[in-house]
N, C-alpha and C positions, 0 to 999 in steps of 0.2 A: 863803588861800582862793582857789580858782579861781572867778571870778565874771564873768559877761558878761551881756548883755541877754537871753541865752537859757537858760543853765544855771548853777547855783550848786553848787559842790562844796567843802566845807571841807577844809583841809589834812590833817587826820587820817584822812579817808576813803580807802579803797583801791578805786579804780575802774579797771578794766582799760581799756587803750587800745582793746581790741577790743569794748567794750560800746558800744551806741548809746543815747544819752540824749536824750530829746525836749526840745524848747524849753520853757523855763519850769520845768523840774524842779529840785529841790533834794535834795542828798545830804548828810546831816549827820555829825557826829563819829563816827569809828570804824566807820562802815558799810563793808561790803564788797560791791562789785558785780563779778561775775565776767565772764569772757570770753563773748562771744556773747549777752549780755543785750540784749534789745530793749525799751526802756522808752519809753512814749508821752510825750506832752506833759503838762506841769503835774503831774508826779508828785512825791511827797514820800517819801523814805526816811529813817527816823529813826535816832537814835543807836544804834550797835551792831547794826543790822539786817544780815542776810545775804541777798543775792540770788544764787542759784546759776547756774552756767554754762548759758547758753542759755535762761534763764527769759524768758518773754514777758509784758509788762505793757501794758495799754491806757493810754489817756489818763486823767488825773485820779485816779490811784490813790494811796492813802495806806498806807504800810507803817510801822507805829509801832515804837518803840524795842525793840530786841533780838528782833524777829521773825525767824524762820528760814524762808526761802522756798527750798526745795531744788528743784533741777532734776529733771524738766522741767515745772515748774508753769506754768500759763497763767492769767493774770488778765485779765478783761475790763475794759472802761472803768468807771471809778468804783468799783473794788473797795476796800474798807477792810479792812486787816489790823491787828488790835489788838496791843498790846504783848505780847511774848513768845509770840506764836502760833507753832506749828510746822506746816509742811506737809511731810510725810514723803515719801520716795521709794524705800523699800526694803520690799518685801512680806515677805521672809524674812531679816531682818538677821542677819548673822554677821560677826565680825572675822576668823575663820579658816575654811578649807575643812575638809571631813570628814577629810582626811589631815593636818590640823594646820598646813598652810601658810597664810600670811597672804593674805587675799583682796586682789585687786587690782581695778582698774576693769573688767577684762575678765571677772571672775568672777561678775558679777551684772548684771541689766538694770534700770536705774532706771525707775520708773513715777511718774507725776505726778498732782498735784491740779489740777483745772480749776475755776476760780471765775468764774461768769458775771456779766454787767453788773450793777453796783449792789449786789452782795451784800456783807455785812459779817460778819467773823469776830471774835468777842469775845476779850478779853484771855485769854491762856494756854490758849486752845482748841488742840486738836490735830486735824488732818485727816489720816487715815491713807490714803495712796494705795493703789490708784487710786480716787478718788471725784470726783464732780462736784457742786459747790454751785450750785444753780440761780439764775437772775437774781433780784435783789432779796431773796434769802433772808437770814435772820439766824441765825448760830450764836452761842449764848449763851456768855458767859465761862466758861472751864473745861471746856467740852464736849469729848467725844472722838467725832469723826465717823468712822464705819466703813462707812457706805453712802451712796449718793447722796441729796442733799437736793433736794426739788422747789423750783421757783421760788416765791417769796413765803412759803416755810415758815419758821416760827420753831422752832428745835430747841434742846434743852438736855439735859444729863445725860451719864452714862457707862454704856453708849454713848448717843449723842445720839438723842432721839426727838422727833417733832413735837408741840409743845404748842399750836400755833395757827398763825395766818397773820399776816403783816405786809404793809403796803402799801409803795409806793415811798418814802414819807416815813420809813419805818423804825418806824412806830408800830403796835402790834398792832391788828388789825382787829376790829370788833364785828359780830355777826350782825344783818342787816337783817330786816325783817318778812317779806320774800320768802324762800322756802325756797332755800337754797344761795347766797344773796347776802350778801356781806360789805362793810362800809363802813369807810373810813378816818375816824376821828373828827377828824383834823386838816384834811384836804383835802376830805373829802366824796366822794372817788373811790370807785367801786363795783367790786367784784370778784365773779366768778362761780366757784363750785366745782363741778367735774364729775368724778366718779369719782376723787376724791383729788387732783386737780390744780386749780390756781387760775389764772385769767386775768383781766386787767383788762377791764372792760366798755368797749366802744367806744361813744363818744357820737356 
C-alpha cells in the first residue's frame, strides 16, 4: 500500500502516474484511476471502481464499490456515487461502424454526466449522458436518468421522474403551511419552490 500523510492507495489499485490525487484521498482494492483524472481532497474511491480518463472530481467525493465513472464526467464537491452506479459517455453506442470496421476512439465523441455539489446517486442507478444532476439532488437506487435533474429533486424509476424534494441533509422535505414552501424535518431549513425549481430560503 502507498500511504503518506496525504494519500492512501492500496497495492492492488491501478492509479495512473498522470492522475492528480488530492490530499487525504483513499483509493481502495482493484480500483482504476486513469490518466488526467483530477481528484480533489479527501475523496474515497471504493473497491473495483473505475474513474475514466480526464474525469474531474471535487473535494470530499465518495465513489462506492464497482461504480463506473466514464469520462468526461464532472463531479462537484461532496458528490456521492453509490455502489455499481454507471455514468455513461456514449449517446449512440456501437462496437463497429456501418461498414463493419471496429470503432476506434476517433470514431465517436464522448459526452459526459455532470453532477453538482452535494448530489447523491443511489446504488445501481444509471445516468445516461449528457445529463446534469443538480446540486443536492438525490437519484434513487436503480433509477435510469435520461434528462436533467433539478437541484434538490428526488427522482426515481425508469426513466427517472421527480417524486419530491430533498434538503441538503438528504431527507425528503415536507410541505409547510405557506404555499410553495418546503421544510426539512431534520434541520428545520426552509426551501421555496418557484416554477418547478427549488431554492434554499436565505435567513
